[in-house]
N, C-alpha and C positions, 0 to 999 in steps of 0.2 A: 356405185357411183363414185368417181374419183375427182370430178371437178364440178363446181357450181359457180354460177355468175348471178349475183343479186343486183338488181337494177333499181336504183332509187332515183325517182323522177319528180319527187315532191320536196318542198322546203322542209328543213330539219325541225322546225318548230310549228305548232298549230295543229298537228295530228300525230298519231302514234306510228305512222309509217316509217319514219327514219329510225326511231328507237327500236322498232321491231326488226327492221332490216339489219341494223348493227348487231342486235342480239342474236339473230338467226345466223348471221355470218360468223360471229364469234363462236357459237356453238358448233358450227360446221367445220371449224379449223382442225378438229381432231381427226386426222387421217385423210383429209381431202385438200385439194388446191381450191381455195376460195378467192373470188374476186368480187369486190363491191364496185359497181360502176355508178358514178355520179353523173346524172344527165338532166337537162332542163333545170328546174328549180332545185334539184338535188345538189347542184354544184355549190350552193350556199354553205353546205356542210364543210367545204374545203377552206373557208376563210378562217385565218388565225384570230385568236383573242376575242372569241365570241363571249358575250356576257349574257347569260340566260337567267341570272338571279331574279330579275323583276318578273320573269315569267313563272318562276317557282318550279323550274325543271332543271335536271342536270345539263351541263354543257356537253352536248353530243359530240363535238369535235375532239373533246378530251378522250372519248372512247377510242378514237382512231390511234391515239398514242399508246393506249393500254394494250392494243393488239397489233404490235409492230409487224407480225407475220402476215397480217392481212393485206393482200394486194388491193390497193385502191386506184382505180382509173377515173380521171376527170375528163369529161367531154369538153375540149377546148372551145369549140364553137358555142357551147351553152354558156361558158364564162364570158365570151366576147359579147353575145347577145344581152347579157345582164349587166354589162359594164363592169365586170369583176376581173378582167384580165390583168389590170395593173395592181390589184389588191395583193397583199401578202397572203400566200397560201401555206397550208401545212406542208412541211418539207418531206414527209414520207409519201406524198402522192405522186402519181405519174400522169402528166398531161398527154392526152391522145387526140388525134384528129378523128374525123368521122370514120374513115376507112379502118384505122387501127382499132377504134372502139368496137365497131361491128365485127371485126375479125376475132377479137377476144371473146365476144358473146358467142360467135358461131363455133369456136373451138371447144367451148365448155359443153359438157354432157348435159347440163340442165341450166335453164335460165329462169330465175324466179323474180317476178315483179310484185313487190309488196305494196 
């Protein structure tokens, strides 16, 4: 397998899904083209300056900075639906519309929803 698309559609905090998706994507970077797609509540991961200290968990958006080679797509309609379109987002992300987001998923050899 040469390419994988991890789809994150849940909020970054409150469950282990986002942490698991980030770790799985990071491990897959060795020799594969890896894309992390942020969709629905997963787009909350794209907002800068998150403070997760009161939750007692690591700041998951910082992990995106640590793996600069990870391609991260953000579903723009999901941002708009959640009122996040005007928020400052992590600069290493790529905003995509519905069509481009689905095309990226389809061209990957494997799609994983965690």
